MMTF fields as JSON, N, C-alpha, C and O atoms, coordinates in Angstrom:
{
  "mmtfVersion": "1.0.0",
  "mmtfProducer": "UNKNOWN",
  "numBonds": 311,
  "numAtoms": 312,
  "numGroups": 78,
  "numChains": 1,
  "numModels": 1,
  "chainsPerModel": [1],
  "groupsPerChain": [78],
  "chainIdList": ["A"],
  "bondAtomList": [4, 2, 8, 6, 12, 10, 16, 14, 20, 18, 24, 22, 28, 26, 32, 30, 36, 34, 40, 38, 44, 42, 48, 46, 52, 50, 56, 54, 60, 58, 64, 62, 68, 66, 72, 70, 76, 74, 80, 78, 84, 82, 88, 86, 92, 90, 96, 94, 100, 98, 104, 102, 108, 106, 112, 110, 116, 114, 120, 118, 124, 122, 128, 126, 132, 130, 136, 134, 140, 138, 144, 142, 148, 146, 152, 150, 156, 154, 160, 158, 164, 162, 168, 166, 172, 170, 176, 174, 180, 178, 184, 182, 188, 186, 192, 190, 196, 194, 200, 198, 204, 202, 208, 206, 212, 210, 216, 214, 220, 218, 224, 222, 228, 226, 232, 230, 236, 234, 240, 238, 244, 242, 248, 246, 252, 250, 256, 254, 260, 258, 264, 262, 268, 266, 272, 270, 276, 274, 280, 278, 284, 282, 288, 286, 292, 290, 296, 294, 300, 298, 304, 302, 308, 306],
  "bondOrderList": [1, 1, 1, 1, 1, 1, 1, 1, 1, 1, 1, 1, 1, 1, 1, 1, 1, 1, 1, 1, 1, 1, 1, 1, 1, 1, 1, 1, 1, 1, 1, 1, 1, 1, 1, 1, 1, 1, 1, 1, 1, 1, 1, 1, 1, 1, 1, 1, 1, 1, 1, 1, 1, 1, 1, 1, 1, 1, 1, 1, 1, 1, 1, 1, 1, 1, 1, 1, 1, 1, 1, 1, 1, 1, 1, 1, 1],
  "groupList": [{"groupName": "MET", "atomNameList": ["N", "CA", "C", "O"], "elementList": ["N", "C", "C", "O"], "formalChargeList": [0, 0, 0, 0], "bondAtomList": [1, 0, 2, 1, 3, 2], "bondOrderList": [1, 1, 2], "singleLetterCode": "M", "chemCompType": "L-PEPTIDE LINKING"}, {"groupName": "GLU", "atomNameList": ["N", "CA", "C", "O"], "elementList": ["N", "C", "C", "O"], "formalChargeList": [0, 0, 0, 0], "bondAtomList": [1, 0, 2, 1, 3, 2], "bondOrderList": [1, 1, 2], "singleLetterCode": "E", "chemCompType": "L-PEPTIDE LINKING"}, {"groupName": "PRO", "atomNameList": ["N", "CA", "C", "O"], "elementList": ["N", "C", "C", "O"], "formalChargeList": [0, 0, 0, 0], "bondAtomList": [1, 0, 2, 1, 3, 2], "bondOrderList": [1, 1, 2], "singleLetterCode": "P", "chemCompType": "L-PEPTIDE LINKING"}, {"groupName": "LEU", "atomNameList": ["N", "CA", "C", "O"], "elementList": ["N", "C", "C", "O"], "formalChargeList": [0, 0, 0, 0], "bondAtomList": [1, 0, 2, 1, 3, 2], "bondOrderList": [1, 1, 2], "singleLetterCode": "L", "chemCompType": "L-PEPTIDE LINKING"}, {"groupName": "ILE", "atomNameList": ["N", "CA", "C", "O"], "elementList": ["N", "C", "C", "O"], "formalChargeList": [0, 0, 0, 0], "bondAtomList": [1, 0, 2, 1, 3, 2], "bondOrderList": [1, 1, 2], "singleLetterCode": "I", "chemCompType": "L-PEPTIDE LINKING"}, {"groupName": "TYR", "atomNameList": ["N", "CA", "C", "O"], "elementList": ["N", "C", "C", "O"], "formalChargeList": [0, 0, 0, 0], "bondAtomList": [1, 0, 2, 1, 3, 2], "bondOrderList": [1, 1, 2], "singleLetterCode": "Y", "chemCompType": "L-PEPTIDE LINKING"}, {"groupName": "VAL", "atomNameList": ["N", "CA", "C", "O"], "elementList": ["N", "C", "C", "O"], "formalChargeList": [0, 0, 0, 0], "bondAtomList": [1, 0, 2, 1, 3, 2], "bondOrderList": [1, 1, 2], "singleLetterCode": "V", "chemCompType": "L-PEPTIDE LINKING"}, {"groupName": "ALA", "atomNameList": ["N", "CA", "C", "O"], "elementList": ["N", "C", "C", "O"], "formalChargeList": [0, 0, 0, 0], "bondAtomList": [1, 0, 2, 1, 3, 2], "bondOrderList": [1, 1, 2], "singleLetterCode": "A", "chemCompType": "L-PEPTIDE LINKING"}, {"groupName": "GLY", "atomNameList": ["N", "CA", "C", "O"], "elementList": ["N", "C", "C", "O"], "formalChargeList": [0, 0, 0, 0], "bondAtomList": [1, 0, 2, 1, 3, 2], "bondOrderList": [1, 1, 2], "singleLetterCode": "G", "chemCompType": "PEPTIDE LINKING"}, {"groupName": "CYS", "atomNameList": ["N", "CA", "C", "O"], "elementList": ["N", "C", "C", "O"], "formalChargeList": [0, 0, 0, 0], "bondAtomList": [1, 0, 2, 1, 3, 2], "bondOrderList": [1, 1, 2], "singleLetterCode": "C", "chemCompType": "L-PEPTIDE LINKING"}, {"groupName": "ASP", "atomNameList": ["N", "CA", "C", "O"], "elementList": ["N", "C", "C", "O"], "formalChargeList": [0, 0, 0, 0], "bondAtomList": [1, 0, 2, 1, 3, 2], "bondOrderList": [1, 1, 2], "singleLetterCode": "D", "chemCompType": "L-PEPTIDE LINKING"}, {"groupName": "THR", "atomNameList": ["N", "CA", "C", "O"], "elementList": ["N", "C", "C", "O"], "formalChargeList": [0, 0, 0, 0], "bondAtomList": [1, 0, 2, 1, 3, 2], "bondOrderList": [1, 1, 2], "singleLetterCode": "T", "chemCompType": "L-PEPTIDE LINKING"}, {"groupName": "GLN", "atomNameList": ["N", "CA", "C", "O"], "elementList": ["N", "C", "C", "O"], "formalChargeList": [0, 0, 0, 0], "bondAtomList": [1, 0, 2, 1, 3, 2], "bondOrderList": [1, 1, 2], "singleLetterCode": "Q", "chemCompType": "L-PEPTIDE LINKING"}, {"groupName": "ARG", "atomNameList": ["N", "CA", "C", "O"], "elementList": ["N", "C", "C", "O"], "formalChargeList": [0, 0, 0, 0], "bondAtomList": [1, 0, 2, 1, 3, 2], "bondOrderList": [1, 1, 2], "singleLetterCode": "R", "chemCompType": "L-PEPTIDE LINKING"}, {"groupName": "SER", "atomNameList": ["N", "CA", "C", "O"], "elementList": ["N", "C", "C", "O"], "formalChargeList": [0, 0, 0, 0], "bondAtomList": [1, 0, 2, 1, 3, 2], "bondOrderList": [1, 1, 2], "singleLetterCode": "S", "chemCompType": "L-PEPTIDE LINKING"}, {"groupName": "HIS", "atomNameList": ["N", "CA", "C", "O"], "elementList": ["N", "C", "C", "O"], "formalChargeList": [0, 0, 0, 0], "bondAtomList": [1, 0, 2, 1, 3, 2], "bondOrderList": [1, 1, 2], "singleLetterCode": "H", "chemCompType": "L-PEPTIDE LINKING"}, {"groupName": "ASN", "atomNameList": ["N", "CA", "C", "O"], "elementList": ["N", "C", "C", "O"], "formalChargeList": [0, 0, 0, 0], "bondAtomList": [1, 0, 2, 1, 3, 2], "bondOrderList": [1, 1, 2], "singleLetterCode": "N", "chemCompType": "L-PEPTIDE LINKING"}, {"groupName": "PHE", "atomNameList": ["N", "CA", "C", "O"], "elementList": ["N", "C", "C", "O"], "formalChargeList": [0, 0, 0, 0], "bondAtomList": [1, 0, 2, 1, 3, 2], "bondOrderList": [1, 1, 2], "singleLetterCode": "F", "chemCompType": "L-PEPTIDE LINKING"}, {"groupName": "LYS", "atomNameList": ["N", "CA", "C", "O"], "elementList": ["N", "C", "C", "O"], "formalChargeList": [0, 0, 0, 0], "bondAtomList": [1, 0, 2, 1, 3, 2], "bondOrderList": [1, 1, 2], "singleLetterCode": "K", "chemCompType": "L-PEPTIDE LINKING"}],
  "groupTypeList": [0, 1, 2, 3, 4, 5, 6, 0, 7, 4, 3, 8, 9, 8, 10, 7, 8, 11, 8, 9, 7, 12, 12, 13, 4, 7, 11, 2, 4, 5, 13, 14, 7, 7, 15, 9, 13, 7, 10, 7, 8, 16, 6, 3, 3, 7, 16, 11, 10, 3, 10, 17, 2, 0, 4, 18, 6, 10, 9, 13, 18, 11, 13, 18, 2, 7, 14, 5, 12, 0, 18, 7, 10, 11, 2, 5, 14, 8],
  "groupIdList": [1, 2, 3, 4, 5, 6, 7, 8, 9, 10, 11, 12, 13, 14, 15, 16, 17, 18, 19, 20, 21, 22, 23, 24, 25, 26, 27, 28, 29, 30, 31, 32, 33, 34, 35, 36, 37, 38, 39, 40, 41, 42, 43, 44, 45, 46, 47, 48, 49, 50, 51, 52, 53, 54, 55, 56, 57, 58, 59, 60, 61, 62, 63, 64, 65, 66, 67, 68, 69, 70, 71, 72, 73, 74, 75, 76, 77, 78],
  "secStructList": [7, 7, 7, 3, 3, 3, 3, 3, 3, 3, 3, 3, 3, 7, 6, 6, 1, 7, 1, 7, 3, 3, 3, 3, 3, 3, 3, 3, 3, 3, 1, 1, 2, 2, 2, 2, 2, 2, 6, 2, 2, 2, 2, 2, 2, 2, 6, 6, 6, 1, 7, 1, 1, 3, 3, 3, 3, 3, 3, 3, 3, 3, 3, 7, 7, 6, 6, 7, 7, 7, 7, 6, 6, 1, 7, 3, 3, 7],
  "xCoordList": [8.458, 7.944, 6.542, 5.71, 6.295, 5.002, 3.95, 4.274, 2.704, 1.641, 1.326, 1.5, 0.862, 0.449, -0.954, -1.816, -1.172, -2.506, -2.657, -1.676, -3.872, -4.141, -4.823, -5.702, -4.405, -5.028, -5.513, -5.042, -6.449, -6.997, -6.573, -6.942, -5.793, -5.385, -6.482, -7.017, -6.806, -7.781, -6.983, -6.161, -7.235, -6.492, -7.385, -8.522, -6.878, -7.558, -6.966, -5.746, -7.847, -7.388, -7.976, -8.959, -7.346, -7.855, -9.057, -9.498, -9.582, -10.791, -10.696, -11.673, -9.561, -9.406, -9.001, -8.698, -8.995, -8.589, -7.089, -6.594, -6.362, -4.903, -4.342, -5.079, -3.049, -2.417, -2.907, -3.064, -3.148, -3.695, -2.62, -1.454, -3.04, -2.14, -2.868, -4.054, -2.146, -2.748, -3.169, -2.402, -4.404, -4.936, -5.05, -4.845, -5.377, -5.498, -5.533, -5.663, -5.414, -5.569, -6.848, -7.039, -7.724, -8.985, -8.711, -7.696, -9.613, -9.446, -9.437, -8.586, -10.339, -10.334, -9.033, -8.381, -8.673, -7.593, -8.206, -9.228, -7.578, -8.163, -7.161, -5.949, -7.685, -6.845, -6.406, -5.402, -7.151, -6.815, -7.154, -7.949, -6.536, -6.829, -8.284, -8.926, -8.802, -10.195, -11.162, -12.127, -10.918, -11.782, -11.667, -12.658, -10.469, -10.243, -11.022, -11.746, -10.876, -11.576, -13.089, -13.809, -13.572, -15.017, -15.602, -16.786, -14.792, -15.263, -15.023, -15.346, -14.466, -14.082, -15.247, -15.077, -16.412, -17.569, -17.952, -18.239, -17.958, -18.298, -17.283, -17.651, -16.007, -14.954, -15.02, -14.823, -15.292, -15.447, -16.581, -16.423, -17.708, -18.848, -18.528, -19.044, -17.695, -17.339, -16.294, -15.988, -15.746, -14.682, -15.025, -14.129, -16.295, -16.72, -16.456, -16.731, -15.931, -15.602, -14.342, -14.07, -13.576, -12.355, -12.716, -13.632, -12.002, -12.303, -11.476, -10.542, -11.846, -11.191, -12.269, -13.337, -12.001, -12.982, -13.275, -14.386, -12.278, -12.448, -11.66, -10.558, -12.233, -11.476, -11.445, -12.386, -10.354, -10.157, -9.634, -9.184, -9.699, -9.094, -8.049, -8.136, -7.072, -6.007, -5.715, -5.269, -5.961, -5.663, -4.167, -3.614, -3.532, -2.082, -1.748, -2.315, -0.817, -0.414, 0.741, 1.582, 0.751, 1.805, 1.996, 1.169, 3.042, 3.285, 2.809, 3.072, 2.112, 1.653, 2.786, 3.189, 3.315, 4.394, 3.949, 2.79, 4.855, 4.534, 4.034, 3.242, 4.491, 4.088, 2.711, 2.157, 2.152, 0.857, -0.237, -0.358, -1.024, -2.157, -3.41, -3.532, -4.328, -5.555, -6.444, -6.638, -6.977, -7.897, -9.242, -9.562, -10.012, -11.309, -12.229, -13.041, -12.12, -13.012, -12.446, -13.057, -11.293, -10.714, -11.365, -11.322, -11.975, -12.59, -11.541, -10.442, -11.863, -10.988, -11.863, -12.595, -11.791, -12.68, -12.059, -10.844, -12.905, -12.459, -11.982, -11.572],
  "yCoordList": [-14.707, -13.554, -13.242, -14.137, -11.971, -11.569, -11.582, -11.332, -11.869, -11.837, -10.404, -9.471, -10.241, -8.925, -8.62, -9.499, -7.368, -6.865, -5.559, -4.998, -5.086, -3.815, -2.898, -3.315, -1.639, -0.619, 0.484, 0.608, 1.279, 2.342, 3.69, 4.059, 4.418, 5.768, 6.739, 6.638, 7.673, 8.714, 9.967, 10.434, 10.503, 11.65, 12.877, 12.797, 14.003, 15.281, 15.968, 16.054, 16.468, 17.027, 18.411, 18.803, 19.149, 20.444, 20.279, 19.164, 21.413, 21.424, 20.541, 19.887, 20.51, 19.738, 18.293, 17.547, 17.898, 16.534, 16.349, 15.224, 17.462, 17.407, 17.901, 18.396, 17.764, 18.212, 17.433, 17.995, 16.152, 15.317, 14.984, 14.779, 14.935, 14.562, 13.595, 13.763, 12.588, 11.601, 12.277, 13.023, 11.999, 12.552, 11.505, 11.799, 10.288, 9.194, 7.863, 7.803, 6.807, 5.441, 4.895, 4.956, 4.359, 3.795, 2.567, 1.893, 2.285, 1.185, -0.204, -1.018, -0.507, -1.884, -2.224, -1.359, -3.487, -4.005, -5.055, -5.66, -5.262, -6.109, -7.153, -6.943, -8.269, -9.359, -9.135, -9.698, -8.315, -8.099, -6.67, -5.994, -6.23, -4.904, -4.827, -3.787, -5.913, -5.928, -5.7, -4.948, -6.335, -6.132, -4.698, -4.092, -4.173, -2.793, -1.833, -0.968, -1.983, -1.103, -1.229, -0.241, -2.435, -2.652, -1.896, -1.559, -1.627, -0.939, 0.57, 1.277, 1.067, 2.475, 3.428, 4.423, 3.148, 4.027, 4.155, 5.253, 3.037, 3.058, 3.866, 4.63, 3.695, 4.415, 5.907, 6.733, 6.261, 7.678, 8.303, 9.394, 7.628, 8.156, 8.312, 9.22, 7.45, 7.505, 8.579, 8.833, 9.208, 10.193, 11.563, 12.319, 11.885, 13.177, 14.329, 15.482, 14.036, 15.097, 15.86, 16.916, 15.362, 16.043, 17.326, 17.337, 18.395, 19.714, 19.968, 20.769, 19.267, 19.411, 19.466, 18.878, 20.173, 20.198, 18.808, 18.535, 17.935, 16.581, 15.611, 15.921, 14.441, 13.384, 12.167, 11.903, 11.448, 10.239, 9.147, 9.409, 7.923, 6.808, 6.161, 6.22, 5.552, 4.864, 3.564, 3.587, 2.437, 1.139, 0.877, 0.926, 0.6, 0.401, -0.935, -1.319, -1.636, -2.911, -2.676, -1.799, -3.48, -3.417, -4.815, -5.698, -5.013, -6.322, -6.286, -5.337, -7.326, -7.448, -8.063, -9.191, -7.353, -7.93, -9.208, -9.334, -10.142, -11.412, -11.184, -11.974, -10.111, -9.822, -9.172, -9.033, -8.772, -8.103, -9.08, -10.15, -8.716, -9.536, -8.697, -7.639, -9.163, -8.437, -8.584, -9.687, -7.467, -7.503, -8.025, -7.93, -8.564, -9.14, -8.102, -8.441, -6.837, -5.807, -5.095, -4.146, -5.534, -4.933, -5.537, -6.753, -4.692, -5.236, -5.846, -5.308, -6.939, -7.567, -7.917, -8.907, -7.122, -7.284, -8.187, -8.208, -8.916, -9.729, -11.051, -11.853],
  "zCoordList": [23.109, 22.411, 22.932, 23.08, 23.206, 23.728, 22.621, 21.459, 22.967, 21.962, 21.554, 22.338, 20.326, 19.852, 20.327, 20.377, 20.673, 20.964, 20.201, 19.713, 20.102, 19.444, 20.438, 21.193, 20.427, 21.254, 20.327, 19.197, 20.806, 19.993, 20.558, 21.673, 19.768, 20.15, 19.722, 18.618, 20.6, 20.303, 19.948, 20.735, 18.759, 18.252, 18.184, 17.719, 18.64, 18.468, 17.252, 17.113, 16.351, 15.08, 14.843, 15.472, 13.913, 13.488, 12.571, 12.293, 12.106, 11.272, 10.037, 9.673, 9.397, 8.162, 8.429, 7.497, 9.701, 10.034, 9.97, 9.897, 9.998, 9.959, 11.287, 12.14, 11.449, 12.686, 13.886, 14.971, 13.707, 14.781, 15.814, 15.479, 17.067, 18.156, 19.082, 19.367, 19.543, 20.446, 21.746, 22.355, 22.157, 23.396, 24.49, 25.668, 24.096, 25.068, 24.339, 23.117, 25.116, 24.609, 25.222, 26.437, 24.377, 24.864, 25.727, 25.554, 26.649, 27.6, 26.961, 27.319, 26.038, 25.504, 24.792, 24.208, 24.851, 24.019, 23.102, 23.427, 21.967, 20.93, 20.465, 20.516, 20.017, 19.505, 18.068, 17.631, 17.325, 15.917, 15.514, 16.166, 14.427, 13.892, 13.44, 13.587, 12.895, 12.433, 13.588, 13.446, 14.724, 15.886, 16.392, 16.799, 16.363, 16.784, 15.881, 16.374, 14.577, 13.636, 13.766, 13.627, 14.029, 14.161, 15.347, 15.341, 16.359, 17.563, 17.509, 18.463, 16.413, 16.314, 16.573, 17.277, 16.026, 16.226, 17.686, 18.164, 18.395, 19.823, 20.619, 21.512, 20.294, 21.019, 20.707, 21.599, 19.459, 19.123, 19.929, 20.477, 20.004, 20.767, 22.246, 22.898, 22.776, 24.197, 24.495, 25.661, 23.467, 23.672, 23.101, 22.722, 23.037, 22.501, 23.464, 23.134, 24.639, 25.593, 25.203, 25.775, 24.257, 23.826, 23.086, 22.264, 23.374, 22.815, 21.549, 21.545, 20.487, 19.192, 18.119, 18.285, 17.008, 15.921, 15.364, 14.909, 15.403, 14.876, 15.747, 16.199, 15.976, 16.644, 15.724, 14.975, 15.801, 15.001, 15.913, 17.029, 15.424, 16.144, 15.245, 14.019, 15.876, 15.149, 15.883, 17.03, 15.238, 15.847, 15.703, 14.605, 16.829, 16.846, 17.479, 18.502, 16.851, 17.443, 18.4, 18.202, 19.427, 20.42, 20.981, 20.75, 21.692, 22.312, 23.746, 24.486, 24.122, 25.504, 26.305, 26.02, 27.305, 28.109, 28.803, 29.2, 28.949, 29.606, 31.019, 31.532, 31.653, 33.028, 33.111, 34.201, 31.96, 31.951, 32.333, 31.737, 33.313, 33.737, 33.591, 34.207, 32.789, 32.589, 33.816, 34.328, 34.278, 35.403, 34.92, 33.735, 35.822, 35.454, 34.831, 33.97, 35.248, 34.722, 33.492, 33.0, 32.987, 31.797, 30.562, 30.371, 29.714, 28.503, 27.588, 27.457, 26.968, 25.977, 24.8, 24.832, 23.78, 22.642, 21.594, 21.4, 20.939, 19.817, 20.234, 19.395]
}
C-alpha cells in the first residue's frame, strides 16, 4: 500500500467565494493535513497571479505511488 501524502489545490473562485474551480496544484507535498493547512497562507501568497476575485486552497490527500521518487529540489513539508 502506498503512503498517503497531501497536496494543496489552488482554487479560483467568484466574488462570493463560490463557483470555485481548481487552477493548479502547489509544488510542496505534505505528510499530514495539519502541515498542509499550516502552509496555506504562504501558498496563497505565492499564487496571487491568478486572475480571480478570490482564491482558496484545499488540502487533498492522495496516495504516493511506490514508483514516485522525490527529487532533491522538491519541497517536502512537515
